[in-house]
VEXDREN-2710 file (C-alpha; in Angstrom, 1 decimal):
% VEXDREN-2710
k/r/px/py/pz
1/MET/-59.9/-51.2/-50.2
2/GLN/-62.5/-53.8/-49.2
3/LEU/-62.5/-56.1/-46.2
4/ASN/-64.8/-59.1/-46.3
5/ASP/-65.7/-61.1/-43.2
6/ILE/-62.3/-60.7/-41.5
7/ALA/-61.7/-62.7/-38.4
8/LEU/-58.7/-63.0/-36.2
9/THR/-58.0/-64.9/-33.0
10/PHE/-55.1/-64.4/-30.6
11/GLY/-54.3/-66.9/-27.9
12/GLY/-57.6/-68.7/-28.2
13/GLU/-59.6/-65.5/-27.7
14/PRO/-61.3/-63.9/-30.8
15/LEU/-60.0/-60.4/-31.3
16/PHE/-62.6/-59.6/-33.9
17/SER/-64.8/-61.5/-36.4
18/ASP/-67.1/-60.8/-39.4
19/VAL/-65.4/-57.4/-40.0
20/SER/-66.4/-56.0/-43.3
21/MET/-66.0/-52.4/-44.7
22/THR/-65.1/-50.4/-47.8
23/LEU/-62.8/-47.5/-48.1
24/HIS/-63.2/-45.0/-51.0
25/PRO/-60.8/-42.5/-52.6
26/GLY/-60.5/-39.4/-50.4
27/ASP/-62.0/-41.0/-47.3
28/ARG/-60.9/-39.4/-44.0
29/VAL/-61.6/-42.0/-41.4
30/ALA/-61.1/-42.2/-37.6
31/LEU/-60.5/-45.7/-36.2
32/VAL/-61.5/-45.7/-32.5
33/GLY/-61.9/-48.2/-29.8
34/ARG/-60.7/-49.1/-26.3
35/ASN/-57.0/-50.0/-25.6
36/GLY/-56.7/-53.7/-26.5
37/SER/-59.7/-53.8/-28.8
38/GLY/-57.5/-54.6/-31.8
39/LYS/-57.3/-51.3/-33.6
40/SER/-53.6/-51.5/-34.5
41/THR/-54.0/-55.2/-35.4
42/LEU/-56.9/-54.4/-37.7
43/MET/-54.8/-51.7/-39.3
44/LYS/-52.0/-54.2/-39.9
45/VAL/-54.4/-56.6/-41.5
46/MET/-55.4/-53.7/-43.8
47/ALA/-51.7/-53.1/-44.5
48/GLY/-51.1/-56.8/-45.3
49/LEU/-48.7/-57.2/-42.4
50/VAL/-51.0/-59.6/-40.5
51/GLU/-52.8/-62.6/-42.1
52/PRO/-56.4/-63.0/-40.8
53/ASP/-57.8/-66.4/-39.8
54/ALA/-60.7/-65.9/-42.2
55/GLY/-62.0/-63.4/-44.8
56/ASN/-59.9/-61.4/-47.2
57/CYS/-58.7/-57.9/-48.0
58/ILE/-59.0/-56.7/-51.6
59/VAL/-57.0/-53.8/-52.9
60/PRO/-57.6/-52.9/-56.6
61/ALA/-54.7/-53.0/-59.0
62/GLY/-52.7/-49.8/-59.1
63/VAL/-53.8/-48.6/-55.6
64/SER/-50.9/-47.9/-53.3
65/VAL/-51.2/-48.4/-49.5
66/SER/-48.7/-47.4/-46.9
67/TYR/-48.7/-48.0/-43.1
68/MET/-46.8/-46.0/-40.5
69/ASP/-45.4/-48.5/-38.1
70/GLN/-45.0/-47.5/-34.4
71/HIS/-41.8/-49.5/-34.3
72/PRO/-40.2/-49.1/-37.8
73/ASP/-37.4/-51.4/-38.9
74/ILE/-34.6/-49.1/-40.1
75/SER/-31.9/-51.8/-40.3
76/GLY/-29.9/-51.6/-43.4
77/PHE/-30.0/-47.8/-43.7
78/SER/-27.1/-45.5/-42.6
79/THR/-29.2/-42.4/-41.8
80/LEU/-32.8/-41.5/-41.1
81/GLY/-32.9/-39.6/-44.4
82/ASP/-31.9/-42.7/-46.3
83/PHE/-34.6/-44.7/-44.7
84/ALA/-37.3/-42.0/-45.3
85/ALA/-36.3/-41.6/-49.0
86/ALA/-36.3/-45.3/-49.8
87/GLY/-38.4/-46.0/-52.8
88/LEU/-38.7/-42.4/-54.0
89/ALA/-37.9/-41.6/-57.6
90/PRO/-34.6/-39.8/-58.3
91/GLY/-35.1/-36.0/-57.7
92/GLU/-37.9/-36.4/-55.2
93/GLU/-35.8/-36.5/-52.1
94/TYR/-36.9/-32.9/-51.4
95/ARG/-40.2/-34.4/-50.1
96/VAL/-38.3/-35.9/-47.2
97/GLU/-36.5/-32.6/-46.5
98/MET/-39.9/-30.8/-46.3
99/ALA/-41.4/-33.5/-44.0
100/ALA/-38.3/-33.5/-41.8
101/GLU/-38.5/-29.7/-41.3
102/GLY/-42.2/-29.9/-40.3
103/LEU/-41.8/-33.0/-38.1
104/LYS/-38.5/-31.8/-36.6
105/PHE/-35.9/-34.5/-37.2
106/ASP/-32.5/-34.5/-38.7
107/PRO/-32.3/-36.6/-41.9
108/SER/-28.5/-36.9/-41.5
109/LEU/-28.8/-38.5/-38.1
110/PRO/-27.3/-42.0/-38.1
111/CYS/-29.9/-44.7/-37.6
112/ALA/-27.7/-46.3/-34.9
113/THR/-28.0/-43.3/-32.6
114/ALA/-31.6/-42.3/-33.4
115/SER/-34.2/-42.5/-30.5
116/GLY/-37.5/-44.2/-30.8
117/GLY/-39.3/-40.9/-31.3
118/GLU/-36.9/-39.9/-34.1
119/ARG/-37.4/-43.2/-35.8
120/ARG/-41.2/-42.8/-35.7
121/ARG/-40.9/-39.3/-37.2
122/ALA/-38.7/-40.6/-40.0
123/ALA/-41.3/-43.4/-40.6
124/LEU/-44.0/-40.7/-40.8
125/ALA/-41.9/-38.6/-43.2
126/ARG/-41.4/-41.6/-45.4
127/LEU/-45.1/-42.2/-45.6
128/LEU/-45.9/-38.6/-46.4
129/ALA/-43.1/-38.4/-49.0
130/GLN/-44.5/-41.5/-50.8
131/ALA/-48.0/-39.9/-51.0
132/PRO/-49.8/-43.3/-51.3
133/ASP/-53.5/-43.5/-52.3
134/LEU/-54.3/-44.8/-48.8
135/MET/-52.4/-43.8/-45.7
136/LEU/-52.7/-46.0/-42.6
137/LEU/-51.6/-43.8/-39.6
138/ASP/-51.3/-45.5/-36.2
139/GLU/-50.9/-42.9/-33.5
140/PRO/-48.9/-40.5/-35.7
141/THR/-48.9/-37.7/-33.1
142/ASN/-47.0/-39.7/-30.5
143/HIS/-43.5/-38.1/-30.0
144/LEU/-44.6/-34.9/-31.9
145/ASP/-44.6/-31.6/-30.1
146/ILE/-47.6/-29.2/-30.5
147/GLN/-45.9/-27.3/-33.4
148/ALA/-45.3/-30.6/-35.3
149/VAL/-48.8/-31.8/-34.6
150/GLY/-50.2/-28.5/-36.1
151/TRP/-47.9/-28.9/-39.1
152/LEU/-49.1/-32.5/-39.7
153/GLU/-52.7/-31.5/-39.2
154/ALA/-52.3/-28.9/-41.9
155/GLN/-50.7/-31.4/-44.3
156/LEU/-53.5/-33.9/-43.9
157/LYS/-56.1/-31.2/-44.4
158/GLU/-54.6/-30.3/-47.7
159/THR/-54.1/-33.9/-49.1
160/ARG/-56.6/-35.5/-51.4
161/ARG/-55.3/-39.0/-50.4
162/ALA/-57.5/-41.3/-48.3
163/PHE/-56.4/-42.0/-44.8
164/VAL/-57.4/-44.1/-41.7
165/LEU/-56.2/-42.5/-38.5
166/ILE/-55.8/-44.0/-35.0
167/SER/-55.1/-41.3/-32.4
168/HIS/-55.8/-40.4/-28.8
169/ASP/-55.7/-36.7/-29.7
170/ARG/-59.3/-35.5/-29.8
171/MET/-58.6/-32.2/-31.5
172/PHE/-56.6/-33.9/-34.2
173/LEU/-59.4/-36.4/-34.9
174/ARG/-62.1/-33.7/-34.9
175/GLU/-60.3/-31.5/-37.3
176/LEU/-59.4/-34.2/-39.8
177/THR/-62.0/-36.9/-40.1
178/ARG/-65.3/-37.2/-41.9
179/ALA/-66.2/-40.8/-41.0
180/THR/-65.7/-43.0/-38.0
181/LEU/-65.0/-46.7/-37.6
182/TRP/-65.6/-48.0/-34.1
183/LEU/-64.1/-51.3/-33.1
184/ASP/-65.9/-52.5/-30.0
185/ARG/-66.0/-56.1/-28.6
186/GLY/-64.9/-57.6/-31.9
187/ARG/-67.5/-55.8/-34.0
188/LEU/-66.8/-53.0/-36.4
189/ARG/-69.4/-50.2/-36.9
190/ARG/-69.2/-47.3/-39.3
191/GLN/-70.8/-43.8/-39.1
192/GLU/-70.5/-41.3/-41.9
193/LYS/-69.7/-38.5/-39.6
194/GLY/-66.3/-37.4/-38.2
195/PHE/-65.0/-38.0/-34.7
196/GLY/-66.8/-34.9/-33.4
197/ASP/-70.0/-36.9/-33.4
198/PHE/-68.5/-40.1/-32.1
199/GLU/-69.2/-39.8/-28.4
200/ALA/-72.9/-39.0/-28.9
201/TRP/-73.2/-42.0/-31.3
202/ARG/-71.4/-44.3/-28.9
203/ASP/-73.7/-43.3/-26.0
204/ARG/-76.8/-43.9/-28.2
205/VAL/-75.6/-47.4/-29.2
206/TRP/-74.9/-48.2/-25.5
207/GLU/-78.2/-46.9/-24.4
208/GLU/-80.0/-49.0/-27.1
209/GLU/-77.9/-52.1/-25.9
210/ASP/-78.9/-51.5/-22.3
211/THR/-82.6/-51.2/-23.2
212/ALA/-82.6/-54.3/-25.3
213/ARG/-80.7/-56.2/-22.6
214/HIS/-83.2/-55.1/-20.0
215/LYS/-86.1/-56.2/-22.1
216/LEU/-84.4/-59.6/-22.7
217/ASP/-83.7/-60.1/-19.0
218/ARG/-87.4/-59.3/-18.2
219/LYS/-88.6/-61.8/-20.8
220/ILE/-86.3/-64.5/-19.6
221/LYS/-87.5/-63.9/-16.0
222/SER/-91.1/-64.1/-17.1
223/GLU/-90.6/-67.3/-19.1
224/ALA/-88.6/-68.9/-16.3
225/ARG/-91.5/-68.2/-13.8
226/TRP/-93.9/-69.8/-16.3
227/ALA/-91.6/-72.8/-16.6
228/VAL/-91.4/-73.3/-12.8
229/GLU/-95.1/-72.8/-12.2
230/GLY/-96.8/-74.4/-15.1
231/ILE/-94.6/-76.8/-17.0
232/SER/-95.7/-80.0/-15.1
233/ALA/-99.3/-79.4/-16.2
234/ARG/-98.5/-78.7/-19.8
235/ARG/-95.4/-80.7/-20.4
236/LYS/-96.3/-82.1/-23.9
237/ARG/-97.9/-79.0/-25.4
238/ASN/-95.2/-76.5/-24.4
239/GLN/-91.9/-78.1/-25.3
240/GLY/-91.6/-75.4/-28.0
241/ARG/-91.8/-72.7/-25.4
242/VAL/-89.3/-74.5/-23.2
243/ARG/-86.9/-74.6/-26.2
244/ALA/-87.6/-70.9/-26.8
245/LEU/-86.6/-70.1/-23.2
246/GLN/-83.4/-72.1/-23.6
247/ALA/-82.7/-70.1/-26.8
248/LEU/-83.3/-66.8/-24.9
249/ARG/-80.8/-67.9/-22.2
250/SER/-78.3/-68.8/-24.9
251/GLU/-78.7/-65.4/-26.5
252/ARG/-78.2/-63.6/-23.2
253/ALA/-75.1/-65.7/-22.4
254/GLY/-73.7/-65.1/-25.8
255/GLN/-73.9/-61.3/-25.4
256/ILE/-70.5/-59.7/-24.7
257/VAL/-70.8/-57.3/-21.9
258/ARG/-68.9/-54.1/-22.6
259/GLN/-65.9/-53.3/-20.5
260/GLY/-66.5/-50.8/-17.9
261/ALA/-64.3/-47.8/-17.2
262/ALA/-61.2/-48.2/-15.2
263/ALA/-61.9/-47.9/-11.5
264/MET/-59.2/-45.3/-11.0
265/ALA/-59.1/-43.1/-8.0
266/LEU/-56.9/-40.3/-6.7
267/GLU/-56.7/-39.5/-3.0
268/SER/-54.9/-36.4/-1.8
269/GLY/-52.8/-36.7/1.3
270/PRO/-52.5/-34.1/4.0
271/LYS/-53.4/-30.6/2.7
272/SER/-50.4/-28.6/1.6
273/GLY/-49.9/-25.0/2.4
274/ARG/-51.5/-22.4/0.2
275/LYS/-48.2/-21.7/-1.5
276/VAL/-46.9/-24.9/-3.2
277/ILE/-43.9/-23.7/-5.2
278/GLU/-42.4/-20.3/-5.9
279/ALA/-39.5/-19.8/-8.4
280/LYS/-37.7/-16.5/-8.5
281/GLU/-35.5/-15.5/-11.5
282/ILE/-34.3/-19.1/-12.0
283/SER/-31.9/-19.8/-14.9
284/LYS/-30.4/-23.0/-16.3
285/ALA/-28.0/-23.8/-19.1
286/TYR/-25.9/-26.7/-20.2
287/GLY/-22.8/-25.3/-21.8
288/GLU/-23.9/-22.9/-24.6
289/HIS/-27.5/-24.4/-24.6
290/VAL/-29.7/-22.1/-22.5
291/ILE/-32.8/-23.9/-21.1
292/LEU/-34.2/-21.1/-18.9
293/LYS/-33.4/-17.5/-18.2
294/ASP/-34.8/-15.4/-15.3
295/PHE/-38.0/-17.4/-15.0
296/SER/-40.4/-16.7/-12.1
297/ILE/-43.7/-18.4/-11.2
298/LYS/-45.8/-18.8/-8.1
299/ILE/-47.9/-22.0/-7.9
300/LEU/-50.7/-22.2/-5.4
301/ARG/-52.7/-25.1/-4.0
302/ARG/-55.2/-26.6/-6.5
303/ASP/-53.5/-24.9/-9.5
304/ARG/-53.3/-27.0/-12.7
305/VAL/-50.1/-25.8/-14.5
306/ALA/-49.4/-27.1/-18.0
307/PHE/-45.9/-26.8/-19.6
308/VAL/-45.9/-26.7/-23.4
309/GLY/-43.3/-26.2/-26.1
310/PRO/-41.2/-27.9/-28.8
311/ASN/-39.5/-31.3/-28.1
312/GLY/-36.1/-30.7/-26.5
313/VAL/-36.9/-27.2/-25.3
314/GLY/-36.5/-28.2/-21.7
315/LYS/-40.0/-28.8/-20.3
316/THR/-38.9/-31.8/-18.2
317/THR/-35.8/-29.9/-17.0
318/LEU/-38.1/-27.1/-15.8
319/LEU/-40.2/-29.6/-14.0
320/ASN/-37.1/-31.0/-12.3
321/LEU/-36.0/-27.5/-11.3
322/LEU/-39.4/-26.8/-9.8
323/MET/-39.3/-30.2/-7.9
324/LYS/-35.7/-29.5/-6.7
325/ARG/-34.5/-32.6/-8.4
326/ILE/-31.8/-30.4/-10.1
327/GLU/-30.4/-27.0/-9.0
328/PRO/-30.7/-23.8/-11.0
329/ASP/-27.6/-21.9/-12.0
330/SER/-29.1/-18.9/-10.5
331/GLY/-32.3/-17.9/-8.7
332/THR/-34.3/-19.7/-6.1
333/VAL/-37.0/-22.4/-5.8
334/THR/-39.0/-22.5/-2.6
335/HIS/-41.4/-25.2/-1.6
336/GLY/-44.4/-24.8/0.6
337/THR/-45.3/-26.9/3.6
338/ASN/-46.5/-30.6/3.8
339/LEU/-45.8/-31.4/0.1
340/VAL/-46.4/-35.1/-0.7
341/PRO/-45.5/-35.5/-4.5
342/ALA/-46.3/-38.3/-6.9
343/ILE/-44.6/-38.4/-10.2
344/PHE/-45.6/-39.9/-13.6
345/ASP/-42.5/-40.3/-15.8
346/GLN/-42.9/-40.0/-19.6
347/SER/-40.0/-42.5/-20.2
348/ARG/-41.9/-45.3/-18.4
349/ALA/-38.6/-46.0/-16.6
350/ALA/-40.4/-47.0/-13.5
351/LEU/-41.6/-50.2/-15.2
352/ASP/-39.4/-53.3/-15.6
353/LEU/-40.4/-54.7/-18.9
354/ASP/-39.0/-58.2/-18.2
355/ARG/-41.0/-58.6/-15.0
356/SER/-44.7/-59.3/-14.7
357/LEU/-47.4/-56.8/-13.8
358/TRP/-47.7/-58.6/-10.5
359/GLU/-43.9/-58.2/-9.8
360/ASN/-43.9/-54.6/-10.9
361/LEU/-46.5/-53.7/-8.2
362/THR/-45.3/-56.0/-5.4
363/GLY/-41.6/-55.0/-6.1
364/ASP/-42.4/-51.3/-5.5
365/ALA/-41.0/-50.5/-2.0
366/GLU/-43.8/-48.0/-1.3
367/MET/-46.6/-50.6/-2.3
368/ARG/-45.1/-53.7/-0.6
369/VAL/-47.1/-55.3/2.2
370/SER/-44.7/-56.9/4.7
371/GLY/-45.0/-60.7/4.7
372/ARG/-47.6/-60.8/2.0
373/SER/-46.4/-61.4/-1.6
374/ASP/-49.9/-61.3/-3.0
375/GLN/-51.0/-57.9/-1.6
376/VAL/-50.1/-54.3/-2.3
377/MET/-50.7/-51.2/-0.2
378/VAL/-53.2/-48.9/-1.9
379/ARG/-53.7/-45.5/-0.2
380/GLY/-53.0/-46.9/3.2
381/GLN/-55.1/-50.1/2.7
382/PRO/-53.9/-53.6/1.7
383/ARG/-55.4/-54.9/-1.6
384/HIS/-54.9/-58.2/-3.4
385/VAL/-52.7/-57.6/-6.5
386/VAL/-55.2/-59.1/-9.0
387/GLY/-58.1/-57.2/-7.5
388/TYR/-56.2/-53.9/-7.8
389/LEU/-55.1/-54.7/-11.4
390/LYS/-58.7/-55.4/-12.3
391/ASP/-59.6/-51.8/-11.2
392/PHE/-57.3/-50.8/-14.1
393/LEU/-58.9/-53.2/-16.6
394/PHE/-56.2/-56.0/-16.4
395/ASP/-57.4/-59.6/-16.0
396/GLU/-55.8/-62.4/-14.0
397/ARG/-54.1/-63.9/-17.0
398/GLN/-52.3/-60.6/-17.7
399/ALA/-51.2/-60.2/-14.1
400/ARG/-48.5/-62.9/-14.6
401/ALA/-47.5/-61.8/-18.1
402/PRO/-44.4/-59.6/-18.7
403/VAL/-44.9/-55.9/-19.1
404/SER/-43.2/-56.1/-22.5
405/ALA/-46.4/-57.9/-23.8
406/LEU/-48.5/-54.8/-23.0
407/SER/-49.6/-52.2/-25.5
408/GLY/-48.5/-48.6/-25.0
409/GLY/-51.9/-47.7/-23.5
410/GLU/-51.8/-50.7/-21.1
411/ARG/-48.3/-49.6/-19.9
412/ALA/-49.7/-46.1/-19.2
413/ARG/-52.5/-47.6/-17.2
414/LEU/-50.1/-49.7/-15.2
415/LEU/-48.0/-46.6/-14.4
416/LEU/-51.2/-44.8/-13.3
417/ALA/-52.0/-47.8/-11.1
418/ARG/-48.6/-47.3/-9.3
419/LEU/-49.1/-43.6/-9.1
420/MET/-52.7/-43.7/-7.7
421/ALA/-51.8/-46.2/-5.0
422/ARG/-50.0/-43.4/-3.2
423/GLU/-51.5/-40.5/-1.3
424/SER/-50.3/-37.2/-2.6
425/ASN/-51.1/-33.5/-2.7
426/LEU/-48.8/-32.7/-5.7
427/LEU/-49.1/-34.6/-9.0
428/VAL/-46.3/-34.3/-11.6
429/LEU/-47.5/-35.8/-14.8
430/ASP/-45.0/-35.8/-17.7
431/GLU/-46.8/-36.9/-20.9
432/PRO/-49.5/-39.0/-19.1
433/THR/-51.9/-39.0/-22.1
434/ASN/-49.8/-40.9/-24.6
435/ASP/-51.5/-44.1/-25.8
436/LEU/-54.5/-43.8/-23.5
437/ASP/-58.0/-44.4/-25.0
438/ILE/-60.7/-41.8/-25.0
439/GLU/-62.6/-43.3/-22.1
440/THR/-59.5/-43.5/-19.9
441/LEU/-58.6/-39.9/-20.8
442/ASP/-62.1/-38.8/-19.8
443/LEU/-61.8/-40.5/-16.5
444/LEU/-58.3/-39.1/-15.8
445/GLN/-59.6/-35.6/-16.6
446/GLU/-62.5/-36.0/-14.1
447/LEU/-60.1/-37.3/-11.4
448/LEU/-57.8/-34.3/-11.9
449/ASP/-60.8/-31.9/-11.8
450/ASP/-61.8/-33.4/-8.4
451/TYR/-58.3/-33.8/-7.0
452/ASP/-57.7/-31.6/-4.0
453/GLY/-54.0/-31.2/-4.6
454/THR/-51.9/-29.4/-7.2
455/VAL/-51.1/-30.6/-10.7
456/LEU/-48.0/-30.0/-12.9
457/LEU/-48.6/-31.3/-16.4
458/VAL/-46.6/-31.8/-19.6
459/SER/-48.6/-32.8/-22.6
460/HIS/-48.9/-32.2/-26.3
461/ASP/-52.6/-33.1/-26.3
462/ARG/-54.3/-29.8/-26.9
463/ASP/-57.8/-30.9/-26.0
464/PHE/-56.6/-32.4/-22.7
465/LEU/-54.7/-29.2/-21.9
466/ASP/-57.9/-27.2/-22.5
467/ARG/-59.9/-29.4/-20.2
468/VAL/-57.4/-29.5/-17.3
469/ALA/-55.0/-26.5/-17.3
470/THR/-55.8/-23.3/-15.4
471/THR/-52.3/-21.9/-16.2
472/THR/-50.0/-22.6/-19.2
473/VAL/-46.3/-22.0/-19.2
474/VAL/-45.1/-21.7/-22.8
475/MET/-41.4/-22.5/-23.4
476/GLU/-40.2/-21.0/-26.7
477/GLY/-36.6/-21.8/-26.7
478/ASP/-33.4/-19.8/-26.0
479/GLY/-34.4/-19.6/-22.4
480/ARG/-37.7/-17.9/-22.9
481/ALA/-40.7/-19.1/-20.9
482/THR/-43.9/-17.1/-20.3
483/VAL/-46.9/-17.7/-18.1
484/HIS/-50.4/-17.5/-19.5
485/ALA/-53.8/-17.9/-17.9
486/GLY/-56.0/-20.8/-19.1
487/GLY/-55.3/-23.7/-21.5
488/TRP/-53.8/-24.1/-25.0
489/SER/-56.7/-22.6/-26.9
490/ASP/-56.8/-19.5/-24.5
491/TYR/-53.1/-19.0/-25.3
492/GLN/-53.7/-19.4/-29.0
493/ALA/-56.6/-17.0/-29.0
494/ARG/-54.3/-14.4/-27.6
495/ILE/-51.2/-14.6/-29.7
496/ALA/-51.4/-17.4/-32.3
497/PRO/-55.0/-17.9/-33.6
498/ASP/-53.8/-20.7/-35.9
499/PRO/-52.6/-23.8/-33.9
500/ALA/-50.4/-24.8/-36.8
501/GLN/-48.4/-21.5/-36.3
502/THR/-45.2/-21.5/-34.3
503/LEU/-45.4/-20.8/-30.6
504/ARG/-43.7/-17.4/-31.1
505/PRO/-46.0/-14.6/-32.2
506/ALA/-45.3/-13.2/-35.6
507/ARG/-43.3/-9.9/-35.6
508/LYS/-45.5/-6.9/-36.4
509/PRO/-44.4/-4.8/-39.4
510/ASP/-42.5/-1.6/-38.5
511/VAL/-44.9/1.2/-39.5
512/LYS/-42.1/3.8/-39.4
513/ALA/-40.4/2.2/-42.5
514/PRO/-42.7/1.6/-45.5
515/ALA/-42.4/-1.7/-47.3
516/ALA/-41.6/-2.0/-51.0
517/PRO/-44.2/-0.2/-53.1
518/ALA/-47.3/-2.2/-53.6
519/ALA/-48.3/-3.0/-57.2
520/ARG/-50.5/-0.1/-58.4
521/PRO/-54.0/-1.2/-59.5
522/GLN/-54.5/-0.8/-63.2
523/GLY/-56.0/2.7/-64.0
524/ARG/-54.9/4.0/-60.6
525/LYS/-54.6/7.9/-60.4
526/ALA/-51.0/9.2/-59.9
527/ARG/-51.8/11.1/-56.8
528/LEU/-53.7/10.2/-53.6
529/SER/-57.3/11.4/-53.2
530/PHE/-58.2/13.8/-50.4
531/THR/-59.8/10.9/-48.4
532/GLU/-56.7/8.7/-48.9
533/LYS/-54.4/11.5/-47.8
534/HIS/-56.6/12.2/-44.7
535/ARG/-56.6/8.5/-43.9
536/LEU/-52.8/8.3/-44.3
537/GLU/-52.4/11.2/-41.8
538/THR/-54.8/9.8/-39.2
539/LEU/-53.8/6.1/-39.3
540/PRO/-50.6/6.5/-37.1
541/ALA/-52.8/7.9/-34.3
542/THR/-55.2/5.0/-34.7
543/ILE/-52.3/2.5/-34.7
544/GLU/-50.8/4.1/-31.6
545/ARG/-54.2/3.9/-29.8
546/LEU/-54.6/0.3/-30.7
547/GLU/-51.1/-0.6/-29.5
548/ALA/-51.8/1.1/-26.2
549/GLU/-55.1/-0.8/-25.7
550/ILE/-53.4/-4.1/-26.6
551/ALA/-50.6/-3.4/-24.1
552/LYS/-53.2/-2.7/-21.4
553/LEU/-55.1/-5.9/-22.2
554/GLU/-51.9/-8.0/-22.3
555/GLY/-51.0/-6.6/-18.9
556/LEU/-54.4/-7.6/-17.6
557/LEU/-54.2/-11.1/-19.1
558/ALA/-50.6/-11.6/-17.8
559/ASP/-52.1/-12.3/-14.4
560/PRO/-52.0/-16.1/-14.3
561/GLU/-54.7/-16.2/-11.6
562/LEU/-57.3/-14.1/-13.6
563/PHE/-58.7/-17.2/-15.4
564/THR/-59.4/-19.0/-12.1
565/ARG/-60.5/-15.8/-10.2
566/GLU/-62.7/-14.1/-12.8
567/PRO/-63.3/-16.4/-15.8
568/ASP/-65.8/-14.0/-17.5
569/LYS/-63.5/-11.1/-17.3
570/PHE/-60.7/-13.3/-18.7
571/ARG/-62.9/-14.4/-21.7
572/LYS/-64.0/-10.8/-22.4
573/ALA/-60.5/-9.5/-22.2
574/SER/-59.2/-12.3/-24.5
575/GLN/-61.9/-11.5/-27.1
576/ALA/-61.2/-7.8/-26.9
577/LEU/-57.5/-8.4/-27.3
578/ALA/-58.1/-10.6/-30.4
579/ALA/-60.3/-7.9/-32.0
580/ARG/-57.8/-5.2/-31.4
581/GLN/-54.9/-7.3/-32.8
582/ASN/-56.9/-7.9/-35.9
583/ALA/-57.8/-4.2/-36.2
584/LEU/-54.1/-3.3/-35.7
585/GLY/-53.0/-5.6/-38.4
586/GLU/-55.6/-4.2/-40.8
587/ALA/-54.6/-0.6/-40.0
588/GLU/-50.9/-1.3/-40.5
589/ASP/-51.5/-3.0/-43.8
590/GLU/-53.6/-0.1/-45.0
591/TRP/-50.9/2.4/-43.9
592/LEU/-48.2/0.5/-45.7
593/THR/-50.2/0.4/-48.9
594/LEU/-51.1/4.1/-48.8
595/ALA/-47.6/5.1/-47.8
596/ALA/-46.1/3.1/-50.7
597/LEU/-48.6/4.7/-53.2
598/ALA/-47.8/8.2/-51.8
599/GLU/-44.1/7.6/-52.1
600/GLU/-44.5/6.5/-55.7
601/ALA/-46.6/9.6/-56.5
602/GLY/-44.1/11.9/-54.8
603/ASP/-46.5/12.9/-52.0
604/ASN/-45.0/13.7/-48.6
605/VAL/-45.6/10.9/-46.0
606/THR/-45.9/12.0/-42.4
END
């Protein structure tokens, strides 16, 4: 695909101009930029869904391009499977079944009853099943749980197709991309390195901009001083210099100053007691569906507790249990003293889409300033609505626009504005990272690091979990929930080294019952050698020792406070555990192979 001098204007404001680029077979490209910079719109231009004001998009004959829409139109189809399989050749429907299994949706689900997340997963399955030459993926990980993100990541690693990827998931971008397109203030830049190098590149570009702007400002100041002091004596001879000064001022005025970071702030209220929440042996079920069984946890002040697991496993239910919004079937939940919670709802239900940003803030009972329709209460102080919205990168024109006109990232920022207007000492954040741009995620992480209260967090963003969480609660289904120290990568290092694996650790082979005989290498002797017999006899003791050491290390790492209290000890224990698990796997494999050979040769196996 080739874009030539693409320009597009929305509402009188240029979104981007002079955009040119070329995509080649096999390209793996990250498309990054701030919320509202036009990433999704540019991708729709590439897909042929939006007509640019100027320029053209050239796709060679025979090249197929598919776009994953965030809001797919599934009208006219009876089931999600029918929608996902549309356009496939007869006999290729199995592609949809494979994708549905990995992305976790039911192809037989009627379209009329499908949720927005299920429709998006069906749209992603449709694109993967079509296997086009160029895949345009706009936030494909939204509405996917960690397992499904790992599955999709593995699929994209294996494909030879080209793809352009918009995502807020840093780890996903780092693992998959080899080039980066950066859309910034209407200009598109390209670097032939993946997203892992983006932030260093961005900072270099900004530093060069700041240096050039500073030099230009100094030159304008110098020339302006000359104009004031000497122009009357040299009027005729220096008109060229005067015109040059005017040109410099025009150049400076034409520069588009980059948007700063949102001026978000968190302020904790009165300090809570040291014990914030304690749950003892709590259980919850809805009919035959068991959400939680005999779960216990103690959450202390300044803990950052993350809850992870597949979609539908009950993470939000567990949050509601801990917050006493619903009652457990058995067990107890106790709250500490002076708790002042603030809650971020993943459903965005707190926003009225038909009302303006202004009305959403002033209509909030906790933010309303009596007798002032243009002010809101922000952490105990009155603020003008527009001034507060500007802190979160909204302009005056947007303040009066309906929330329905906002992008997903902008809606998330508006919810954060409501949340951060309150004093609190307990933050409950249910999927806060969806749709936020990289810079806003960075700022949110810094705010959570400095926050003097306690944080309960649900997220599928692995990088964000690693940066924020000190404790991770893994919900595996069927009522199982386990507490682990550290973030997502710490948990994976202990029991699932490959993030694409399922959350449940693989079952170890039973060394007491040999597997089917392994294929004998050609030319193999009928009987075991003395060394092999000796090895076969000593391996059970080695396996038993390794299992004992693993149990001891797992007991040590089961302490959820170890990561915070003694991070070096935690890291060393995690590394030792991984090494012993690998050694155990190798020893078991060797024993199985030797035992099968011994059985085939008629040797006694002890």
